[in-house]
ZADO-1210 file (C-alpha; in nm, 4 decimals, padded with zeros to 6 digits):
<atoms>
<atom x="10.2537" y="09.2469" z="08.2038" code="MET" pos="1"/>
<atom x="09.9780" y="09.3332" z="08.4885" code="ASN" pos="2"/>
<atom x="10.0238" y="09.2948" z="08.8303" code="ASP" pos="3"/>
<atom x="09.8716" y="08.8879" z="08.8416" code="ASN" pos="4"/>
<atom x="10.0345" y="08.7856" z="08.5499" code="GLN" pos="5"/>
<atom x="10.3934" y="08.9050" z="08.6887" code="ARG" pos="6"/>
<atom x="10.2681" y="08.7400" z="09.0352" code="LEU" pos="7"/>
<atom x="10.1833" y="08.4199" z="08.8601" code="PHE" pos="8"/>
<atom x="10.5340" y="08.4216" z="08.7168" code="GLU" pos="9"/>
<atom x="10.7670" y="08.4944" z="09.0671" code="ILE" pos="10"/>
<atom x="10.5072" y="08.1845" z="09.2225" code="LEU" pos="11"/>
<atom x="10.5776" y="07.9615" z="08.9118" code="TYR" pos="12"/>
<atom x="10.9679" y="08.0378" z="08.9576" code="GLN" pos="13"/>
<atom x="10.9986" y="08.0533" z="09.3544" code="LYS" pos="14"/>
<atom x="10.7042" y="07.8778" z="09.5384" code="SER" pos="15"/>
<atom x="10.6011" y="07.5832" z="09.2788" code="PHE" pos="16"/>
<atom x="10.7501" y="07.2564" z="09.2774" code="MET" pos="17"/>
<atom x="10.5984" y="06.9229" z="09.1439" code="TYR" pos="18"/>
<atom x="10.7540" y="06.5928" z="09.1750" code="ARG" pos="19"/>
<atom x="10.5826" y="06.2305" z="09.1006" code="ASP" pos="20"/>
<atom x="10.8475" y="05.9958" z="09.2774" code="ASN" pos="21"/>
<atom x="10.9150" y="06.0968" z="09.5632" code="PRO" pos="22"/>
<atom x="10.5813" y="06.3069" z="09.6091" code="PRO" pos="23"/>
<atom x="10.5567" y="06.5599" z="09.8951" code="PHE" pos="24"/>
<atom x="10.4105" y="06.5224" z="10.2160" code="THR" pos="25"/>
<atom x="10.1469" y="06.8007" z="10.3047" code="LEU" pos="26"/>
<atom x="10.0830" y="06.9224" z="10.6936" code="VAL" pos="27"/>
<atom x="09.7374" y="06.6922" z="10.6610" code="SER" pos="28"/>
<atom x="09.9913" y="06.4217" z="10.6396" code="GLY" pos="29"/>
<atom x="09.8413" y="06.3778" z="10.2569" code="LYS" pos="30"/>
<atom x="10.1061" y="06.2502" z="09.9968" code="GLN" pos="31"/>
<atom x="10.1152" y="06.5093" z="09.6808" code="SER" pos="32"/>
<atom x="10.3178" y="06.5489" z="09.3578" code="PRO" pos="33"/>
<atom x="10.2302" y="06.9047" z="09.4060" code="TYR" pos="34"/>
<atom x="10.3960" y="07.1513" z="09.6727" code="TYR" pos="35"/>
<atom x="10.3492" y="07.5200" z="09.6640" code="PHE" pos="36"/>
<atom x="10.6270" y="07.7184" z="09.8999" code="ASP" pos="37"/>
<atom x="10.4069" y="08.0645" z="09.9058" code="CYS" pos="38"/>
<atom x="10.6654" y="08.2296" z="10.1834" code="LYS" pos="39"/>
<atom x="10.9163" y="08.2440" z="09.8846" code="ALA" pos="40"/>
<atom x="10.6966" y="08.4663" z="09.7563" code="THR" pos="41"/>
<atom x="10.5667" y="08.6758" z="09.9886" code="THR" pos="42"/>
<atom x="10.8752" y="08.6836" z="10.1399" code="LEU" pos="43"/>
<atom x="11.0621" y="08.8504" z="09.8066" code="ASP" pos="44"/>
<atom x="11.0341" y="09.2212" z="09.7910" code="PRO" pos="45"/>
<atom x="10.8657" y="09.2067" z="09.4722" code="GLU" pos="46"/>
<atom x="10.6576" y="08.9220" z="09.5260" code="GLY" pos="47"/>
<atom x="10.5715" y="09.0707" z="09.8813" code="CYS" pos="48"/>
<atom x="10.4531" y="09.4214" z="09.6876" code="ILE" pos="49"/>
<atom x="10.2664" y="09.2220" z="09.4377" code="LEU" pos="50"/>
<atom x="10.0557" y="09.0219" z="09.6878" code="VAL" pos="51"/>
<atom x="09.9547" y="09.3426" z="09.8315" code="GLY" pos="52"/>
<atom x="09.8690" y="09.4513" z="09.5523" code="ARG" pos="53"/>
<atom x="09.6635" y="09.1973" z="09.3858" code="CYS" pos="54"/>
<atom x="09.5213" y="09.0496" z="09.7252" code="MET" pos="55"/>
<atom x="09.3838" y="09.4377" z="09.7721" code="PHE" pos="56"/>
<atom x="09.1945" y="09.4317" z="09.4225" code="GLU" pos="57"/>
<atom x="09.0929" y="09.0300" z="09.4812" code="LEU" pos="58"/>
<atom x="08.9003" y="09.1915" z="09.7892" code="ILE" pos="59"/>
<atom x="08.8380" y="09.5576" z="09.8227" code="LYS" pos="60"/>
<atom x="08.5023" y="09.5758" z="09.7435" code="ASP" pos="61"/>
<atom x="08.3888" y="09.3675" z="10.0935" code="LEU" pos="62"/>
<atom x="08.3024" y="09.5653" z="10.3282" code="PRO" pos="63"/>
<atom x="08.6021" y="09.4646" z="10.5803" code="ALA" pos="64"/>
<atom x="08.7817" y="09.6675" z="10.8332" code="ASP" pos="65"/>
<atom x="09.0846" y="09.3707" z="10.8821" code="ALA" pos="66"/>
<atom x="09.2305" y="09.1008" z="10.7225" code="ILE" pos="67"/>
<atom x="09.4316" y="08.8325" z="10.9099" code="GLY" pos="68"/>
<atom x="09.5127" y="08.4645" z="10.9242" code="GLY" pos="69"/>
<atom x="09.6909" y="08.1985" z="11.1023" code="LEU" pos="70"/>
<atom x="10.0437" y="08.2843" z="11.1594" code="THR" pos="71"/>
<atom x="10.2953" y="08.2394" z="10.9617" code="LEU" pos="72"/>
<atom x="10.1696" y="08.1629" z="10.6193" code="GLY" pos="73"/>
<atom x="09.8985" y="08.4535" z="10.6789" code="ALA" pos="74"/>
<atom x="10.1242" y="08.7440" z="10.8143" code="ASP" pos="75"/>
<atom x="10.3052" y="08.8807" z="10.5146" code="PRO" pos="76"/>
<atom x="09.9767" y="08.8764" z="10.3122" code="ILE" pos="77"/>
<atom x="09.8046" y="09.0632" z="10.5995" code="SER" pos="78"/>
<atom x="10.0887" y="09.3066" z="10.6315" code="LEU" pos="79"/>
<atom x="10.1413" y="09.3730" z="10.2362" code="SER" pos="80"/>
<atom x="09.7907" y="09.4106" z="10.1465" code="THR" pos="81"/>
<atom x="09.6788" y="09.6336" z="10.4404" code="ALA" pos="82"/>
<atom x="09.9829" y="09.8689" z="10.3626" code="MET" pos="83"/>
<atom x="09.8929" y="09.8466" z="10.0148" code="HIS" pos="84"/>
<atom x="09.4922" y="09.9674" z="10.0905" code="ALA" pos="85"/>
<atom x="09.6117" y="10.2357" z="10.3051" code="PHE" pos="86"/>
<atom x="09.8509" y="10.3684" z="10.0469" code="ALA" pos="87"/>
<atom x="09.4884" y="10.3631" z="09.8294" code="GLN" pos="88"/>
<atom x="09.2803" y="10.5267" z="10.1117" code="GLY" pos="89"/>
<atom x="09.1534" y="10.2682" z="10.2726" code="LYS" pos="90"/>
<atom x="09.1983" y="10.1421" z="10.6199" code="VAL" pos="91"/>
<atom x="09.2330" y="09.7537" z="10.6846" code="LEU" pos="92"/>
<atom x="09.3641" y="09.6697" z="11.0117" code="TYR" pos="93"/>
<atom x="09.6108" y="09.3682" z="10.9564" code="PRO" pos="94"/>
<atom x="09.5305" y="09.0461" z="11.2153" code="LEU" pos="95"/>
<atom x="09.7754" y="08.7955" z="11.3558" code="ILE" pos="96"/>
<atom x="09.5895" y="08.4769" z="11.4513" code="VAL" pos="97"/>
<atom x="09.7959" y="08.2671" z="11.7158" code="ARG" pos="98"/>
<atom x="09.8728" y="07.8608" z="11.6852" code="LYS" pos="99"/>
<atom x="09.8386" y="07.8767" z="12.0704" code="GLU" pos="100"/>
<atom x="09.7509" y="08.1718" z="12.3145" code="PRO" pos="101"/>
<atom x="09.9351" y="08.4148" z="12.4411" code="LYS" pos="102"/>
<atom x="10.1643" y="08.2279" z="12.7451" code="LYS" pos="103"/>
<atom x="10.1595" y="08.5385" z="12.9594" code="HIS" pos="104"/>
<atom x="09.9230" y="08.8966" z="12.9966" code="GLY" pos="105"/>
<atom x="09.5692" y="08.8866" z="12.8437" code="THR" pos="106"/>
<atom x="09.6460" y="08.5301" z="12.6669" code="GLN" pos="107"/>
<atom x="09.5205" y="08.6573" z="12.3528" code="LYS" pos="108"/>
<atom x="09.4664" y="08.4701" z="12.0114" code="TRP" pos="109"/>
<atom x="09.4469" y="08.7477" z="11.8355" code="ILE" pos="110"/>
<atom x="09.7408" y="08.9677" z="11.7738" code="GLU" pos="111"/>
<atom x="09.6303" y="09.3536" z="11.6126" code="GLY" pos="112"/>
<atom x="09.4169" y="09.6700" z="11.6540" code="ASN" pos="113"/>
<atom x="09.1098" y="09.5020" z="11.7185" code="THR" pos="114"/>
<atom x="08.9302" y="09.7732" z="11.8974" code="ALA" pos="115"/>
<atom x="08.7365" y="09.9581" z="11.5709" code="ASN" pos="116"/>
<atom x="08.7347" y="09.6055" z="11.3825" code="VAL" pos="117"/>
<atom x="08.4177" y="09.4385" z="11.2762" code="LYS" pos="118"/>
<atom x="08.4244" y="09.2478" z="11.0050" code="ASN" pos="119"/>
<atom x="08.7104" y="09.0673" z="10.8678" code="VAL" pos="120"/>
<atom x="08.8383" y="08.8793" z="10.5597" code="ILE" pos="121"/>
<atom x="09.0442" y="08.5760" z="10.6637" code="ALA" pos="122"/>
<atom x="09.3553" y="08.5215" z="10.4868" code="ILE" pos="123"/>
<atom x="09.5856" y="08.2217" z="10.4011" code="ASP" pos="124"/>
<atom x="09.8481" y="08.1387" z="10.1353" code="ASP" pos="125"/>
<atom x="09.7468" y="07.7763" z="10.0286" code="VAL" pos="126"/>
<atom x="09.4359" y="07.5838" z="10.0936" code="ILE" pos="127"/>
<atom x="09.4337" y="07.2035" z="10.0575" code="THR" pos="128"/>
<atom x="09.1919" y="07.0744" z="10.3197" code="THR" pos="129"/>
<atom x="09.0682" y="07.3859" z="10.4806" code="GLY" pos="130"/>
<atom x="09.2304" y="07.3134" z="10.7815" code="GLY" pos="131"/>
<atom x="09.4404" y="07.6170" z="10.8735" code="SER" pos="132"/>
<atom x="09.1937" y="07.9141" z="10.7514" code="THR" pos="133"/>
<atom x="08.8918" y="07.7461" z="10.9217" code="ILE" pos="134"/>
<atom x="09.0975" y="07.7513" z="11.2212" code="THR" pos="135"/>
<atom x="09.1740" y="08.0789" z="11.1706" code="ALA" pos="136"/>
<atom x="08.8059" y="08.1568" z="11.1248" code="ILE" pos="137"/>
<atom x="08.6951" y="07.9902" z="11.4246" code="GLU" pos="138"/>
<atom x="08.9625" y="08.2117" z="11.6407" code="ARG" pos="139"/>
<atom x="08.8632" y="08.5267" z="11.4617" code="LEU" pos="140"/>
<atom x="08.4824" y="08.4714" z="11.5548" code="THR" pos="141"/>
<atom x="08.5754" y="08.3277" z="11.9064" code="GLU" pos="142"/>
<atom x="08.7468" y="08.6744" z="11.9973" code="SER" pos="143"/>
<atom x="08.4217" y="08.8567" z="11.8707" code="GLY" pos="144"/>
<atom x="08.4741" y="08.8703" z="11.5345" code="LEU" pos="145"/>
<atom x="08.2494" y="08.8776" z="11.2338" code="SER" pos="146"/>
<atom x="08.4771" y="08.6884" z="10.9376" code="VAL" pos="147"/>
<atom x="08.3431" y="08.7913" z="10.5833" code="ILE" pos="148"/>
<atom x="08.5410" y="08.5924" z="10.3312" code="ALA" pos="149"/>
<atom x="08.8564" y="08.4006" z="10.2729" code="ALA" pos="150"/>
<atom x="09.0562" y="08.5123" z="10.0572" code="ALA" pos="151"/>
<atom x="09.4009" y="08.3009" z="09.9572" code="VAL" pos="152"/>
<atom x="09.6433" y="08.3098" z="09.6818" code="ILE" pos="153"/>
<atom x="09.6452" y="07.9654" z="09.5978" code="ILE" pos="154"/>
<atom x="09.3423" y="07.7011" z="09.5831" code="ASP" pos="155"/>
<atom x="09.5050" y="07.3385" z="09.5574" code="ARG" pos="156"/>
<atom x="09.1594" y="07.2625" z="09.4518" code="GLU" pos="157"/>
<atom x="09.1868" y="06.9511" z="09.6704" code="GLU" pos="158"/>
<atom x="08.8621" y="07.0198" z="09.8673" code="GLY" pos="159"/>
<atom x="08.9623" y="07.2940" z="10.1183" code="GLY" pos="160"/>
<atom x="08.7416" y="07.5827" z="09.9507" code="ARG" pos="161"/>
<atom x="08.4587" y="07.3442" z="09.9970" code="GLU" pos="162"/>
<atom x="08.5024" y="07.3010" z="10.3571" code="ALA" pos="163"/>
<atom x="08.5886" y="07.6454" z="10.4430" code="ILE" pos="164"/>
<atom x="08.2400" y="07.7146" z="10.1945" code="GLU" pos="165"/>
<atom x="08.0117" y="07.4943" z="10.3925" code="GLU" pos="166"/>
<atom x="08.0866" y="07.6885" z="10.7326" code="LYS" pos="167"/>
<atom x="07.9076" y="07.9571" z="10.5387" code="GLY" pos="168"/>
<atom x="08.2281" y="08.1541" z="10.4378" code="ILE" pos="169"/>
<atom x="08.2771" y="08.2572" z="10.0720" code="THR" pos="170"/>
<atom x="08.6188" y="08.1692" z="09.9445" code="VAL" pos="171"/>
<atom x="08.8378" y="08.4164" z="09.7217" code="LEU" pos="172"/>
<atom x="09.1738" y="08.2798" z="09.5247" code="SER" pos="173"/>
<atom x="09.4051" y="08.4732" z="09.3294" code="LEU" pos="174"/>
<atom x="09.5293" y="08.0988" z="09.1242" code="PHE" pos="175"/>
<atom x="09.4234" y="07.7784" z="09.1290" code="LYS" pos="176"/>
<atom x="09.6277" y="07.4349" z="09.0943" code="ARG" pos="177"/>
<atom x="09.4781" y="07.4211" z="08.7776" code="SER" pos="178"/>
<atom x="09.6460" y="07.7470" z="08.6944" code="ASP" pos="179"/>
<atom x="10.0016" y="07.5925" z="08.7228" code="PHE" pos="180"/>
<atom x="09.9168" y="07.2450" z="08.5572" code="ASP" pos="181"/>
<atom x="09.8343" y="07.4744" z="08.2776" code="LYS" pos="182"/>
<atom x="10.1474" y="07.6095" z="08.2518" code="LYS" pos="183"/>
<atom x="10.3972" y="07.3194" z="08.3778" code="ARG" pos="184"/>
<atom x="10.1953" y="07.1221" z="08.0635" code="LEU" pos="185"/>
<atom x="10.2970" y="07.4189" z="07.8063" code="GLU" pos="186"/>
</atoms>
């Protein structure tokens, strides 16, 4: 079993839920029989290591200096990917995009070392409508950084990819909702 296959197994066991009645209420307010709690995987020791490895493999050929997204979902992904990249000889600075600016001091939106950063990959755990990823992209761009792509663990295939790509940002995903459906229906 390779890293992607093992990561999928962990996600399926720890992060994927399906139920018709009652459906889950999502952040967007929409109802869905699918729920992905990726933090159950990204905050698991094996899951975190695999996320870092798999995400790095997904993005390693892009000319990025940093990776980051909206806190909290993106934080462990950015950090584990940056750590794996460093172990492979590539520096990728992990960034945290705040949901609101710091209330004191510099009142900045972005946490992390941006001094030598130009190109950033926006990271997220799951995209549904794309709203969180788009917010992160806007904050990163407003901070003077160039977002060259977005990368996510799971694309729910509910229009988020298209909404992000309408902004001119390519979306890469490790998995899609249909991958989980395929296994669920085996």
